[in-house]
Backbone as JSON Lines, residues from 0, in Angstrom:
{"i":0,"aa":"X","n":[0.82,-1.19,0.0],"ca":[0.0,0.0,0.0],"c":[0.86,1.25,0.0]}
{"i":1,"aa":"X","n":[2.13,1.11,0.17],"ca":[3.07,2.21,-0.03],"c":[2.77,3.49,0.7]}
{"i":2,"aa":"X","n":[2.64,4.56,-0.07],"ca":[2.48,5.91,0.49],"c":[1.22,6.02,1.35]}
{"i":3,"aa":"X","n":[0.16,5.33,0.99],"ca":[-1.08,5.37,1.77],"c":[-0.82,4.9,3.21]}
{"i":4,"aa":"X","n":[-0.14,3.77,3.35],"ca":[0.18,3.26,4.68],"c":[1.19,4.16,5.4]}
{"i":5,"aa":"X","n":[2.13,4.7,4.66],"ca":[3.12,5.6,5.26],"c":[2.44,6.82,5.88]}
{"i":6,"aa":"X","n":[1.51,7.41,5.15],"ca":[0.79,8.58,5.66],"c":[-0.04,8.21,6.88]}
{"i":7,"aa":"X","n":[-0.72,7.06,6.83],"ca":[-1.51,6.62,7.97],"c":[-0.62,6.38,9.18]}
{"i":8,"aa":"X","n":[0.55,5.82,8.97],"ca":[1.47,5.58,10.09],"c":[1.97,6.9,10.67]}
{"i":9,"aa":"X","n":[2.32,7.86,9.83],"ca":[2.76,9.17,10.33],"c":[1.66,9.85,11.13]}
{"i":10,"aa":"X","n":[0.43,9.78,10.62],"ca":[-0.7,10.35,11.36],"c":[-0.85,9.64,12.71]}
{"i":11,"aa":"X","n":[-0.75,8.33,12.69],"ca":[-0.89,7.56,13.93],"c":[0.18,7.95,14.94]}
{"i":12,"aa":"X","n":[1.41,8.08,14.51],"ca":[2.5,8.44,15.42],"c":[2.31,9.84,16.0]}
{"i":13,"aa":"X","n":[1.85,10.78,15.18],"ca":[1.57,12.14,15.68],"c":[0.41,12.11,16.67]}
{"i":14,"aa":"X","n":[-0.6,11.34,16.36],"ca":[-1.75,11.21,17.25],"c":[-1.33,10.6,18.58]}
{"i":15,"aa":"X","n":[-0.48,9.6,18.53],"ca":[-0.02,8.96,19.76],"c":[0.79,9.91,20.63]}
{"i":16,"aa":"X","n":[1.59,10.75,20.01],"ca":[2.35,11.73,20.78],"c":[1.4,12.68,21.5]}
{"i":17,"aa":"X","n":[0.38,13.14,20.79],"ca":[-0.62,14.02,21.42],"c":[-1.37,13.28,22.53]}
{"i":18,"aa":"X","n":[-1.7,12.02,22.3],"ca":[-2.41,11.23,23.31],"c":[-1.57,11.06,24.56]}
{"i":19,"aa":"X","n":[-0.29,10.77,24.4],"ca":[0.6,10.64,25.56],"c":[0.6,11.93,26.38]}
{"i":20,"aa":"X","n":[0.64,13.06,25.7],"ca":[0.63,14.36,26.39],"c":[-0.66,14.55,27.16]}
{"i":21,"aa":"X","n":[-1.78,14.23,26.54],"ca":[-3.09,14.38,27.2],"c":[-3.2,13.46,28.41]}
{"i":22,"aa":"X","n":[-2.8,12.21,28.26],"ca":[-2.88,11.26,29.37],"c":[-1.98,11.71,30.52]}
{"i":23,"aa":"X","n":[-0.79,12.18,30.2],"ca":[0.12,12.67,31.24],"c":[-0.5,13.86,31.98]}
{"i":24,"aa":"X","n":[-1.13,14.76,31.24],"ca":[-1.78,15.91,31.87],"c":[-2.95,15.47,32.74]}
{"i":25,"aa":"X","n":[-3.76,14.54,32.27],"ca":[-4.87,14.03,33.06],"c":[-4.38,13.35,34.33]}
{"i":26,"aa":"X","n":[-3.3,12.59,34.22],"ca":[-2.74,11.92,35.39],"c":[-2.23,12.95,36.4]}
{"i":27,"aa":"X","n":[-1.61,14.01,35.92],"ca":[-1.11,15.07,36.81],"c":[-2.26,15.76,37.54]}
{"i":28,"aa":"X","n":[-3.41,15.82,36.89],"ca":[-4.59,16.44,37.5],"c":[-5.43,15.42,38.27]}
{"i":29,"aa":"X","n":[-4.91,14.22,38.42],"ca":[-5.58,13.11,39.11],"c":[-6.98,12.85,38.54]}
{"i":30,"aa":"X","n":[-7.04,12.8,37.24],"ca":[-8.3,12.49,36.54],"c":[-8.16,11.13,35.86]}
{"i":31,"aa":"X","n":[-7.91,10.11,36.69],"ca":[-7.64,8.77,36.17],"c":[-8.86,8.14,35.5]}
{"i":32,"aa":"X","n":[-10.06,8.61,35.84],"ca":[-11.27,8.03,35.25],"c":[-11.59,8.63,33.89]}
{"i":33,"aa":"X","n":[-10.93,9.71,33.53],"ca":[-11.18,10.34,32.23],"c":[-10.43,9.57,31.15]}
{"i":34,"aa":"X","n":[-11.19,9.16,30.13],"ca":[-10.6,8.38,29.03],"c":[-10.65,9.23,27.76]}
{"i":35,"aa":"X","n":[-9.49,9.62,27.23],"ca":[-9.47,10.41,26.0],"c":[-10.07,9.64,24.82]}
{"i":36,"aa":"X","n":[-10.67,10.37,23.91],"ca":[-11.23,9.79,22.69],"c":[-10.4,10.27,21.51]}
{"i":37,"aa":"X","n":[-9.95,9.32,20.71],"ca":[-9.28,9.63,19.45],"c":[-10.32,9.39,18.37]}
{"i":38,"aa":"X","n":[-10.77,10.47,17.75],"ca":[-11.84,10.38,16.76],"c":[-11.24,10.65,15.39]}
{"i":39,"aa":"X","n":[-11.18,9.62,14.57],"ca":[-10.57,9.72,13.25],"c":[-11.66,9.92,12.21]}
{"i":40,"aa":"X","n":[-11.41,10.83,11.28],"ca":[-12.4,11.17,10.27],"c":[-11.92,10.83,8.87]}
{"i":41,"aa":"X","n":[-12.71,10.09,8.18],"ca":[-12.72,9.86,6.74],"c":[-11.75,8.8,6.24]}
{"i":42,"aa":"X","n":[-11.99,8.44,4.99],"ca":[-11.37,7.28,4.35],"c":[-9.86,7.39,4.21]}
{"i":43,"aa":"X","n":[-9.32,8.59,4.19],"ca":[-7.88,8.73,4.03],"c":[-7.12,8.08,5.19]}
{"i":44,"aa":"X","n":[-7.79,7.92,6.32],"ca":[-7.13,7.39,7.52],"c":[-7.72,6.05,7.96]}
{"i":45,"aa":"X","n":[-8.26,5.29,7.01],"ca":[-8.88,4.0,7.31],"c":[-8.01,3.12,8.21]}
{"i":46,"aa":"X","n":[-6.73,3.01,7.93],"ca":[-5.9,2.02,8.62],"c":[-5.03,2.61,9.73]}
{"i":47,"aa":"X","n":[-5.19,3.87,10.05],"ca":[-4.39,4.48,11.11],"c":[-4.63,3.81,12.46]}
{"i":48,"aa":"X","n":[-5.81,3.3,12.67],"ca":[-6.14,2.7,13.97],"c":[-5.29,1.48,14.29]}
{"i":49,"aa":"X","n":[-4.81,0.78,13.29],"ca":[-4.0,-0.41,13.55],"c":[-2.77,-0.04,14.37]}
{"i":50,"aa":"X","n":[-2.05,0.97,13.94],"ca":[-0.86,1.42,14.67],"c":[-1.24,2.04,16.01]}
{"i":51,"aa":"X","n":[-2.27,2.87,16.01],"ca":[-2.68,3.53,17.25],"c":[-3.07,2.5,18.3]}
{"i":52,"aa":"X","n":[-3.92,1.55,17.94],"ca":[-4.36,0.53,18.9],"c":[-3.2,-0.32,19.38]}
{"i":53,"aa":"X","n":[-2.29,-0.68,18.5],"ca":[-1.14,-1.5,18.89],"c":[-0.31,-0.78,19.96]}
{"i":54,"aa":"X","n":[-0.02,0.48,19.74],"ca":[0.8,1.24,20.7],"c":[0.02,1.48,22.0]}
{"i":55,"aa":"X","n":[-1.27,1.76,21.89],"ca":[-2.09,1.95,23.1],"c":[-2.01,0.69,23.97]}
{"i":56,"aa":"X","n":[-2.11,-0.47,23.35],"ca":[-2.05,-1.72,24.11],"c":[-0.65,-1.98,24.67]}
{"i":57,"aa":"X","n":[0.38,-1.73,23.87],"ca":[1.76,-1.95,24.32],"c":[2.11,-1.03,25.49]}
{"i":58,"aa":"X","n":[1.71,0.24,25.4],"ca":[2.07,1.22,26.42],"c":[1.01,1.34,27.51]}
{"i":59,"aa":"X","n":[-0.08,0.58,27.37],"ca":[-1.19,0.61,28.32],"c":[-1.75,2.02,28.51]}
{"i":60,"aa":"X","n":[-1.84,2.74,27.4],"ca":[-2.47,4.06,27.41],"c":[-3.98,3.88,27.44]}
{"i":61,"aa":"X","n":[-4.67,4.75,28.11],"ca":[-6.13,4.66,28.1],"c":[-6.67,5.59,27.02]}
{"i":62,"aa":"X","n":[-7.51,5.04,26.17],"ca":[-8.11,5.83,25.09],"c":[-9.18,4.99,24.41]}
{"i":63,"aa":"X","n":[-10.12,5.68,23.81],"ca":[-11.14,5.05,22.98],"c":[-10.92,5.55,21.55]}
{"i":64,"aa":"X","n":[-11.02,4.64,20.6],"ca":[-10.88,5.0,19.19],"c":[-12.25,5.0,18.53]}
{"i":65,"aa":"X","n":[-12.54,6.05,17.79],"ca":[-13.78,6.13,17.03],"c":[-13.46,6.57,15.61]}
{"i":66,"aa":"X","n":[-14.36,6.25,14.7],"ca":[-14.15,6.57,13.29],"c":[-15.46,7.04,12.68]}
{"i":67,"aa":"X","n":[-15.4,8.1,11.89],"ca":[-16.56,8.56,11.14],"c":[-16.18,8.69,9.68]}
{"i":68,"aa":"X","n":[-16.95,8.03,8.83],"ca":[-16.76,8.1,7.39],"c":[-17.76,9.11,6.84]}
{"i":69,"aa":"X","n":[-17.28,10.15,6.2],"ca":[-18.14,11.24,5.73],"c":[-18.79,10.98,4.38]}
{"i":70,"aa":"X","n":[-18.51,9.85,3.81],"ca":[-19.15,9.46,2.55],"c":[-19.81,8.1,2.79]}
{"i":71,"aa":"X","n":[-20.79,7.73,1.99],"ca":[-21.4,6.41,2.17],"c":[-20.36,5.29,1.99]}
{"i":72,"aa":"X","n":[-20.43,4.32,2.87],"ca":[-19.52,3.18,2.77],"c":[-19.88,2.37,1.54]}
{"i":73,"aa":"X","n":[-18.9,1.92,0.78],"ca":[-19.21,1.16,-0.44],"c":[-19.85,-0.19,-0.13]}
{"i":74,"aa":"X","n":[-20.66,-0.64,-1.03],"ca":[-21.27,-1.97,-0.88],"c":[-20.17,-3.03,-0.98]}
{"i":75,"aa":"X","n":[-20.47,-4.24,-0.53],"ca":[-19.48,-5.31,-0.59],"c":[-19.08,-5.6,-2.04]}
{"i":76,"aa":"X","n":[-19.99,-5.49,-2.98],"ca":[-19.67,-5.74,-4.38],"c":[-18.55,-4.82,-4.88]}
{"i":77,"aa":"X","n":[-18.53,-3.62,-4.39],"ca":[-17.47,-2.67,-4.75],"c":[-16.25,-2.87,-3.86]}
{"i":78,"aa":"X","n":[-16.48,-3.0,-2.57],"ca":[-15.38,-3.1,-1.6],"c":[-14.48,-4.3,-1.88]}
{"i":79,"aa":"X","n":[-15.04,-5.42,-2.26],"ca":[-14.23,-6.63,-2.47],"c":[-13.28,-6.5,-3.66]}
{"i":80,"aa":"X","n":[-13.53,-5.55,-4.56],"ca":[-12.65,-5.31,-5.69],"c":[-11.41,-4.5,-5.31]}
{"i":81,"aa":"X","n":[-11.49,-3.83,-4.19],"ca":[-10.4,-2.98,-3.73],"c":[-9.24,-3.86,-3.28]}
{"i":82,"aa":"X","n":[-8.01,-3.61,-3.73],"ca":[-6.88,-4.49,-3.4],"c":[-6.57,-4.6,-1.91]}
{"i":83,"aa":"X","n":[-6.98,-3.62,-1.1],"ca":[-6.64,-3.61,0.32],"c":[-7.88,-3.76,1.18]}
{"i":84,"aa":"X","n":[-8.91,-4.42,0.65],"ca":[-10.17,-4.53,1.38],"c":[-9.98,-5.14,2.76]}
{"i":85,"aa":"X","n":[-9.16,-6.18,2.87],"ca":[-8.98,-6.83,4.16],"c":[-8.33,-5.91,5.18]}
{"i":86,"aa":"X","n":[-7.27,-5.21,4.78],"ca":[-6.6,-4.29,5.7],"c":[-7.54,-3.18,6.17]}
{"i":87,"aa":"X","n":[-8.34,-2.68,5.25],"ca":[-9.27,-1.61,5.61],"c":[-10.34,-2.12,6.57]}
{"i":88,"aa":"X","n":[-10.94,-3.25,6.24],"ca":[-11.99,-3.78,7.1],"c":[-11.45,-4.18,8.47]}
{"i":89,"aa":"X","n":[-10.28,-4.82,8.51],"ca":[-9.68,-5.18,9.79],"c":[-9.32,-3.93,10.6]}
{"i":90,"aa":"X","n":[-8.8,-2.93,9.9],"ca":[-8.45,-1.69,10.58],"c":[-9.66,-1.0,11.17]}
{"i":91,"aa":"X","n":[-10.77,-1.04,10.45],"ca":[-11.99,-0.39,10.93],"c":[-12.71,-1.21,11.99]}
{"i":92,"aa":"X","n":[-13.03,-2.42,11.67],"ca":[-13.89,-3.21,12.54],"c":[-13.16,-3.8,13.73]}
{"i":93,"aa":"X","n":[-11.88,-4.02,13.6],"ca":[-11.15,-4.62,14.7],"c":[-10.51,-3.65,15.66]}
{"i":94,"aa":"X","n":[-10.52,-2.37,15.34],"ca":[-9.75,-1.43,16.15],"c":[-10.57,-0.31,16.78]}
{"i":95,"aa":"X","n":[-11.72,-0.02,16.25],"ca":[-12.51,1.12,16.73],"c":[-13.64,0.66,17.66]}
{"i":96,"aa":"X","n":[-13.96,1.49,18.64],"ca":[-15.12,1.23,19.5],"c":[-16.4,1.69,18.82]}
{"i":97,"aa":"X","n":[-16.31,2.75,18.03],"ca":[-17.47,3.3,17.34],"c":[-17.08,3.53,15.89]}
{"i":98,"aa":"X","n":[-17.93,3.09,14.96],"ca":[-17.74,3.34,13.53],"c":[-19.05,3.9,13.01]}
{"i":99,"aa":"X","n":[-19.02,5.09,12.42],"ca":[-20.22,5.73,11.89],"c":[-20.04,6.07,10.42]}
{"i":100,"aa":"X","n":[-21.15,6.02,9.71],"ca":[-21.18,6.4,8.3],"c":[-22.57,6.92,7.99]}
{"i":101,"aa":"X","n":[-22.71,7.88,7.07],"ca":[-24.03,8.41,6.75],"c":[-24.86,7.48,5.87]}
{"i":102,"aa":"X","n":[-24.42,6.26,5.68],"ca":[-25.08,5.33,4.77],"c":[-25.73,4.19,5.54]}
{"i":103,"aa":"X","n":[-26.86,3.67,5.05],"ca":[-27.47,2.51,5.71],"c":[-26.68,1.22,5.48]}
{"i":104,"aa":"X","n":[-25.68,1.26,4.62],"ca":[-24.88,0.06,4.35],"c":[-23.89,-0.11,5.46]}
């Protein structure tokens, strides 16, 4: 997936740095029950959650991942033709607590 995955990984690493800062600040304020939400928007970042979730689990960071797709999700007939359908579906369905799309599909 080349550049697409590279961009998603860079976004994920930047997001994780911001998340670490937020968690550290919450801990300093003794707000251990507050769980930050990482809300990712749109198809350009479909697979960013894979890296984010992996690091969250490794570092035991507290966070919830959510995703919103601003366009209708493609039907399976279209999605299965996409060369990276498995990576996208695994990234979305296996990593996020909430997935939203404006489509009934």
